[in-house]
Structures are given as C-alpha cells and as structure tokens.
VOGU-3710 file (C-alpha; in Angstrom, 3 decimals, decimal comma):
1> xxxxxxxxxx> 108,622/136,881/-88,301  107,724/137,657/-84,709  105,152/140,467/-84,834  104,030/142,440/-81,805  100,630/144,070/-81,527  99,670/146,700/-78,963  96,277/145,643/-77,671  93,770/147,595/-75,577  91,089/145,892/-73,543  88,401/146,970/-71,129
11> xxxxxxxxxx> 85,540/145,446/-69,161  82,134/146,530/-70,366  79,029/147,059/-68,250  77,872/143,559/-69,117  81,111/142,103/-67,766  82,468/140,978/-71,159  86,137/141,489/-71,949  86,659/142,755/-75,446  89,788/143,933/-77,262  90,634/146,994/-79,290
21> xxxxxxxxxx> 93,729/146,506/-81,376  93,784/150,074/-82,695  91,626/152,531/-80,733  92,817/155,589/-82,659  90,734/154,681/-85,716  88,143/157,435/-86,219  85,224/155,169/-87,135  86,016/152,805/-84,295  86,142/155,703/-81,820  82,720/156,792/-83,008
31> xxxxxxxxxx> 81,306/153,291/-82,620  82,828/152,977/-79,153  81,406/156,336/-78,073  77,899/155,432/-79,251  78,068/152,016/-77,622  79,292/153,351/-74,272  76,677/156,082/-74,170  73,950/153,487/-74,632  75,374/151,567/-71,652  75,413/154,726/-69,540
41> xxxxxxxxxx> 79,239/154,772/-69,322  81,233/157,891/-70,133  84,349/157,959/-72,311  86,369/159,228/-69,328  85,308/156,293/-67,155  86,069/153,868/-69,965  89,582/155,273/-70,449  90,299/155,076/-66,712  89,243/151,433/-66,566  91,148/150,159/-69,563
51> xxxxxxxxxx> 94,537/148,500/-69,399  97,278/148,195/-71,967  99,358/145,108/-72,558  101,625/143,682/-75,233  100,435/140,637/-77,136  103,598/138,534/-77,305  104,768/134,995/-78,093  106,813/132,528/-76,081  109,930/134,031/-77,682  109,118/137,445/-76,217
61> xxxxxxxxxx> 108,375/136,114/-72,746  111,627/134,161/-72,518  114,369/135,514/-74,808  116,507/132,612/-75,854  119,915/132,160/-74,292  120,853/129,583/-76,915  121,088/129,966/-80,689  117,690/130,848/-82,235  116,743/128,790/-85,301  119,930/126,676/-85,442
71> xxxxxxxxxx> 118,846/124,721/-88,553  120,212/125,473/-92,009  117,939/128,311/-93,188  117,656/127,420/-96,884  115,892/124,264/-98,117  118,173/123,898/-101,157  121,917/124,036/-101,858  123,052/123,311/-98,330  126,821/123,787/-97,992  128,955/121,482/-95,902
81> xxxxxxxxxx> 131,017/124,285/-94,376  128,616/126,856/-92,949  128,191/128,789/-89,688  124,951/130,095/-88,179  125,300/133,744/-87,111  121,987/134,034/-85,275  122,259/135,034/-81,633  123,353/138,103/-79,717  124,815/140,973/-81,732  125,660/144,477/-80,516
91> xxxxxxxxxx> 123,540/147,341/-81,801  123,346/151,124/-81,885  120,818/153,707/-83,080  122,180/156,816/-84,811  120,818/159,861/-86,605  123,691/159,967/-89,111  125,276/157,462/-91,489  128,602/157,601/-89,683  129,527/154,289/-88,047  129,247/154,729/-84,256
101> xxxxxxxxxx> 132,035/153,806/-81,853  129,724/153,240/-78,887  127,026/150,566/-78,632  123,567/150,829/-77,100  123,382/147,207/-76,013  122,720/143,716/-77,388  120,040/142,496/-79,784  118,960/138,921/-80,420  119,141/138,190/-84,162  116,976/137,433/-86,128
111> xxxxxxxxxx> 114,248/139,253/-84,184  113,353/142,818/-85,179  114,137/145,549/-82,615  110,449/146,380/-82,227  109,508/142,962/-80,818  110,042/141,709/-77,274  112,160/138,731/-78,349  114,960/140,992/-79,606  115,539/142,423/-76,137  115,401/145,978/-77,559
121> xxxxxxxxxx> 111,674/146,848/-77,802  112,267/150,071/-79,738  110,901/151,428/-83,013  113,372/152,331/-85,767  112,227/155,715/-87,070  112,543/156,824/-90,727  115,330/159,350/-90,062  117,366/156,952/-87,921  119,901/154,241/-88,665  120,168/150,923/-86,860
131> xxxxxxxxxx> 123,636/149,371/-86,688  124,437/145,721/-85,976  127,920/144,564/-84,927  129,592/141,227/-84,301  132,969/139,570/-84,861  133,905/136,294/-86,546  137,104/134,326/-86,019  138,984/132,904/-89,005  142,063/130,863/-88,022  142,955/130,676/-91,717
141> xxxxxxxxxx> 141,499/131,647/-95,085  141,273/128,569/-97,358  142,891/128,900/-100,765  140,497/128,767/-103,709  137,468/129,461/-101,515  135,100/132,379/-101,113  133,176/133,368/-97,958  129,560/134,401/-98,510  127,537/136,226/-95,873  123,874/135,250/-96,314
151> xxxxxxxxxx> 120,803/137,137/-95,097  117,296/135,679/-95,124  115,829/139,207/-95,096  116,624/142,686/-93,756  113,982/145,389/-93,636  114,521/147,609/-95,543  117,724/149,225/-96,849  120,890/147,398/-95,715  124,597/148,122/-96,178  127,162/145,509/-95,120
161> xxxxxxxxxx> 130,659/146,334/-93,855  133,586/144,015/-93,186  136,521/145,354/-91,169  135,309/148,901/-91,755  135,005/148,589/-95,543  131,772/148,512/-97,523  131,283/144,982/-98,848  127,819/145,284/-100,389  124,203/146,186/-99,823  120,583/145,375/-100,594
171> xxxxxxxxxx> 117,301/147,274/-100,954  114,058/145,497/-100,102  112,788/144,005/-96,869  111,410/140,662/-98,029  114,050/138,960/-100,196  117,207/137,042/-99,295  120,621/138,229/-100,475  124,312/137,475/-100,063  127,539/139,474/-99,864  131,002/138,182/-100,813
181> xxxxxxxxxx> 133,337/139,015/-97,914  136,471/137,394/-99,363  138,342/140,568/-100,506  137,930/142,158/-97,048  138,922/139,257/-94,800  142,017/138,815/-92,681  143,331/135,992/-90,559  142,060/136,156/-86,983  139,264/138,472/-85,818  137,018/140,142/-88,407
191> xxxxxxxxxx> 134,301/142,681/-87,563  130,974/142,631/-89,370  128,660/145,652/-89,370  125,191/146,058/-90,867  123,627/149,501/-91,323  119,840/149,494/-91,689  117,368/152,215/-92,580  113,608/151,674/-92,772  111,361/154,491/-93,972  108,220/152,348/-93,576
201> xxxxxxxxxx> 105,146/154,296/-94,752  106,941/157,611/-95,305  108,419/156,523/-98,649  107,408/154,790/-101,894  109,095/151,448/-101,105  106,998/148,338/-100,505  106,010/147,883/-96,867  102,998/145,558/-96,840  100,619/146,488/-94,010  103,263/148,050/-91,792
211> xxxxxxxxxx> 102,665/151,538/-90,426  104,232/153,920/-87,921  100,678/154,811/-86,837  98,963/151,406/-86,876  95,196/151,368/-87,180  92,531/149,273/-88,818  94,258/146,547/-90,834  97,752/148,092/-90,459  100,113/146,716/-87,819  103,181/147,918/-85,937
221> xxxxxxxxxx> 106,096/148,384/-88,323  109,021/145,952/-88,080  112,560/146,669/-89,213  116,129/145,394/-89,301  117,265/141,775/-89,515  114,223/139,532/-89,223  115,404/136,311/-90,894  118,395/134,066/-90,222  121,976/135,137/-90,935  124,751/132,686/-91,790
231> xxxxxxxxxx> 128,080/132,453/-93,594  129,359/129,667/-95,829  132,494/128,773/-97,758  132,065/128,086/-101,481  134,467/127,347/-104,386  135,743/130,135/-106,644  132,960/129,215/-109,090  129,844/128,236/-107,172  126,189/127,441/-107,654  124,160/130,598/-107,055
241> xxxxxxxxxx> 120,589/129,503/-107,777  118,459/127,018/-109,707  115,304/127,630/-111,748  113,233/124,537/-112,638  110,583/124,879/-115,350  108,280/121,952/-116,295  107,513/121,588/-120,023  104,324/119,559/-120,189  104,088/119,287/-123,986  107,436/117,521/-124,250
251> xxxxxxxxxx> 107,193/115,675/-120,906  110,474/117,249/-119,853  111,919/119,568/-117,257  114,197/122,509/-118,040  116,719/123,225/-115,296  118,575/126,531/-115,403  121,624/126,575/-113,148  123,137/129,983/-112,418  126,829/130,061/-111,560  128,992/132,813/-110,124
261> xxxxxxxxxx> 132,751/133,040/-110,460  135,530/132,825/-113,098  133,887/129,888/-114,912  130,359/131,284/-114,763  130,056/131,234/-118,585  130,392/127,442/-118,674  127,504/125,695/-120,463  126,691/122,002/-120,128  123,843/119,699/-121,100  122,682/117,003/-118,722
271> xxxxxxxxxx> 120,165/114,205/-119,262  118,234/112,270/-116,663  115,583/109,862/-117,929  113,170/111,696/-120,215  113,926/115,062/-118,659  116,337/117,335/-120,488  118,512/119,586/-118,407  120,487/122,566/-119,616  123,153/124,190/-117,493  123,992/127,766/-118,365
281> x> 124,773/131,188/-116,998
//
C-alpha cells in the first residue's frame, strides 16, 4: 500500500530542521508554543517560515507508464490462463449511487486516489462514491469455463458491475475477494465498473489507524482499489481455497480443499507419505 503523509517542517532558531507530521494535535501545539516562546520566536513568525510538502515514494514522483506489479498477485493456486488488470482505469466521483456517464479522468490501479502514484491526489469523502471503469476484450467465451474477477483488496464497500449489471460485491477493506462474471459476459467488448464507498472514521467499520483528520498516530485515510486486480479462467468446478492444519500428535497434516461449482460436494481422501489428506467441501 502506498501511503502518503502530509508533513510540516520548519527551521528553528538553532538551525535544526525538524518535522511535524500532524501539527493540529492539541498537546503538540502546546509543546510547540512553549518551545518557541523559550527561543524568543512567536507563533506567527514560525507559521510564516514553515513549508509544506508531501512525503512520497518513487511511485508518486514518477507514475508508471507500464503495468504496475505485473507478477501473479497470489502465492498459491496460480492459473495458467490469467490477465493482469492493473494499469490505467477511468474514474469518476459522484454524490449519488447512480452510475455516471461522464468520467473525471484516469487513475492508476492499484494505487488509492489519495496518493500521488494514482495520478488523482484526491480524498474520497464518506458521502461520496468513487467509480472505476475499464473494458476487457473477449474474442470468444470458452465452453465449460468460468471467468473470475479477482481483487486483492478494495477499501471499503465495493460493488462490481459487468455490462451494466450488478455481478457482486464485498464489504471490508483488507481482504481479497472474487466475483464470477460468466453470466454477464458477451463476445467482444465488455465493460467493468466498480463502485466504492469509504466511510473511514465516521462509521463502525474497521479502519485501522486511518482518519479524515489525521493527528497523533492516525494517518491520512486511503480508499478504493489498493491491491492488484486480475481475471482468470477456471473450470466449472474449481479450487477456491486450501486450509492446511498440522496435527502434531499423529504426525500428520490435514488438508481441507474447498471447491466451488456443480461438483463442489465431491469428497475424496488422499495420502502422501505419513500425512493424511482429506478433500471436502
């Protein structure tokens, strides 16, 4: 995640540069006032002499023209037929849930709109919606296959549309999820849209240390797509996830394999050396 901090710095009487990440903190303001008065410098003079700059990374200084993070995003279950969807998407901010016809510009996925690397540099507010748009080309739709759209993470409430129809959604800004696009696809050009809302610290949902008014240990809130996006073709019944549990007393390993599809109820037992494996839904 590429996080941006707004930093304040000033040159003290002694000539030392020191930073203030969040100068609106009450206790810090009091400490600064006392310290400046001891140095014979007024608050007004200090404010005039300070400068504001954005603490950024190499991504923010030089937004990538090529595909960001081109590697397969997941360490397990790599599919042979997959496509990385990172890169430039179109975006739009709205105050209603209605899908907009006009776009505000382009955003570099998977960087959040608040950071420099995205090319947007704008905060998503709690009463706003952030829309992402892009198209995918499908010369043909393989028989007996399903197309999954995978998201590493979207902060915070996401709804996915394919060709104008709602295909799925997810609530939670830190976990990966997938959406099956197969019923909504057509041969040729297909439009993907992602609607995002992030209420940050104005709601009960988990937000970590993000805040719309950063101070102290809280940092500038991030929103939208902030992990890789990709699509992959899978069989009608496919491997969804694996849970591996070591059983020390029996010197064995229990492997739970979760399937999705028509044959998801299939149960098999596998053996490998001394480890017992059970395959079940």
